[in-house]
C-alpha positions in Angstrom: -16.3 -27.9 10.5 -13.8 -25.5 8.7 -11.8 -26.7 5.8 -10.5 -23.5 4.4 -8.4 -21.4 6.8 -6.2 -18.7 5.4 -3.9 -16.5 7.6 -3.0 -13.3 5.9 -0.6 -10.6 6.8 -0.1 -7.1 5.3 1.9 -6.8 2.1 5.8 -6.6 2.8 6.0 -4.4 -0.4 3.5 -1.7 1.2 5.1 -1.9 4.6 8.6 -1.2 3.0 7.1 1.5 0.8 5.4 3.2 3.8 8.7 2.9 6.0 10.7 4.4 3.1 8.3 7.4 2.6 8.0 8.1 6.2 11.7 7.8 6.6 12.1 10.4 4.0 9.8 12.7 5.7 11.5 12.1 8.9 14.8 13.2 7.2 13.2 16.2 5.8 12.0 17.3 9.2 15.4 16.6 10.9 17.2 18.5 8.0 14.8 21.5 8.6 15.5 21.3 12.5 19.3 21.1 11.9 19.4 24.1 9.5 17.2 26.0 12.0 19.6 25.1 14.9 22.6 26.3 12.9 20.8 29.7 12.1 20.3 30.2 15.9 24.0 30.2 16.4 24.6 32.6 13.6 26.2 35.9 14.7 24.3 38.2 12.4 21.0 37.3 13.7 18.1 39.5 14.7 15.2 38.7 17.4 12.9 37.9 14.5 15.3 35.4 13.2 15.7 33.8 16.6 11.8 33.6 17.1 11.3 32.1 13.6 14.1 29.7 13.9 13.0 28.6 17.4 9.4 28.0 16.2 10.7 25.9 13.2 13.2 24.0 15.3 10.4 23.0 17.8 8.0 22.2 15.1 10.4 20.0 13.2 11.4 18.1 16.4 7.7 17.5 17.2 6.9 16.4 13.7 9.9 14.1 13.7 8.7 12.5 17.0 5.3 12.0 15.4 6.6 10.5 12.3 8.9 8.1 14.3 5.8 7.0 16.2 4.1 6.3 12.9 7.0 4.2 11.8 6.9 2.2 14.9 3.0 1.8 14.4 3.4 0.5 10.9 6.1 -2.0 12.0 4.1 -3.2 15.0 1.0 -3.6 13.0 2.8 -5.6 10.4 4.4 -7.7 13.0 1.4 -8.5 15.3 -1.9 -8.2 13.2 -3.0 -11.2 11.1 -6.4 -11.6 9.3 -7.8 -15.1 9.4 -10.2 -15.9 6.7 -12.2 -18.9 7.5 -15.2 -20.7 5.7 -17.8 -18.3 7.1 -16.1 -15.2 8.7 -13.1 -12.9 8.8 -11.3 -12.7 12.1 -8.8 -10.0 12.8 -6.3 -10.7 15.6 -3.6 -8.4 17.1 -1.0 -10.2 19.4 -3.4 -13.1 19.5 -6.4 -11.1 20.8 -9.4 -10.9 18.5 -10.1 -7.3 17.4 -13.3 -8.2 15.5 -15.2 -10.9 13.6 -17.0 -10.3 10.3 -19.4 -12.9 8.8 -19.3 -13.0 5.1 -22.9 -12.5 4.8 -22.5 -9.0 6.1 -20.3 -8.1 3.3 -22.1 -6.3 0.5 -19.3 -6.1 -2.2 -15.5 -6.5 -2.4 -13.3 -4.3 -4.6 -9.8 -4.7 -5.5 -7.2 -1.8 -5.6 -3.5 -1.6 -6.2 -2.0 -3.9 -3.6 -5.3 -3.4 -1.7 -8.6 -5.2 -0.9 -11.9 -3.2 -0.1 -14.5 -5.0 1.7 -17.8 -3.0 2.0 -20.2 -4.1 4.9 -24.0 -3.6 5.4 -23.5 -1.7 8.6 -20.7 -0.8 10.9 -18.3 -3.7 12.2 -18.9 -4.4 15.8 -15.6 -4.7 17.5 -14.7 -7.2 20.3 -14.8 -4.5 22.9 -18.5 -3.6 21.8 -17.6 -0.4 20.0 -18.9 0.4 16.5 -16.2 0.3 13.9 -16.0 1.3 10.2 -18.2 0.0 7.4 -15.4 -0.6 5.0 -12.3 -2.8 5.6 -9.2 -1.6 3.5 -6.3 -3.7 3.8 -2.9 -4.1 1.8 -2.4 -7.7 0.7 0.1 -9.3 -1.6 -1.4 -10.3 -5.0 -1.4 -14.0 -4.4 -3.3 -13.5 -1.1 -5.9 -11.3 -2.9 -6.5 -14.0 -5.3 -7.0 -16.6 -2.7 -9.2 -14.3 -0.5 -11.4 -13.6 -3.5 -11.8 -17.3 -4.2 -12.9 -17.9 -0.6 -15.2 -15.0 -0.1 -16.9 -14.3 -3.5 -19.3 -17.3 -3.4 -20.5 -16.4 0.1 -21.2 -12.6 -0.5 -24.8 -11.6 -0.3 -25.6 -9.6 -3.4 
């Protein structure tokens, strides 16, 4: 019978910070692409200028697409991923599907970082699909959530 069930999402502050930083990077690459496109239409250009500007333009557009995908991934993870801390285990779900389960007796230690929590495990985490995952769980949580997680997990960690 489980008495303590804590559902936790990623810290809103960290999601906003990640989106702002990737958005600034996106603007940088789009500005680089725009300046290269303007140079391509310059009348006093040489063949070397055309080649360099074309490479910069293509690279900037590719990096802009990659960064846009990163922003979408960050937002989707925030929206759909939830960590459920129960009395005896951690369950990570994404869109209601269990990604992995981790028993607290498999955790060696727990460390706290700035807006983050590190859980170090004895061995690799076994994912729901049978593949081996990482040995460390690193997640960004709000301060109040970190305190509640530490209160729930600390007595059950094998030392």
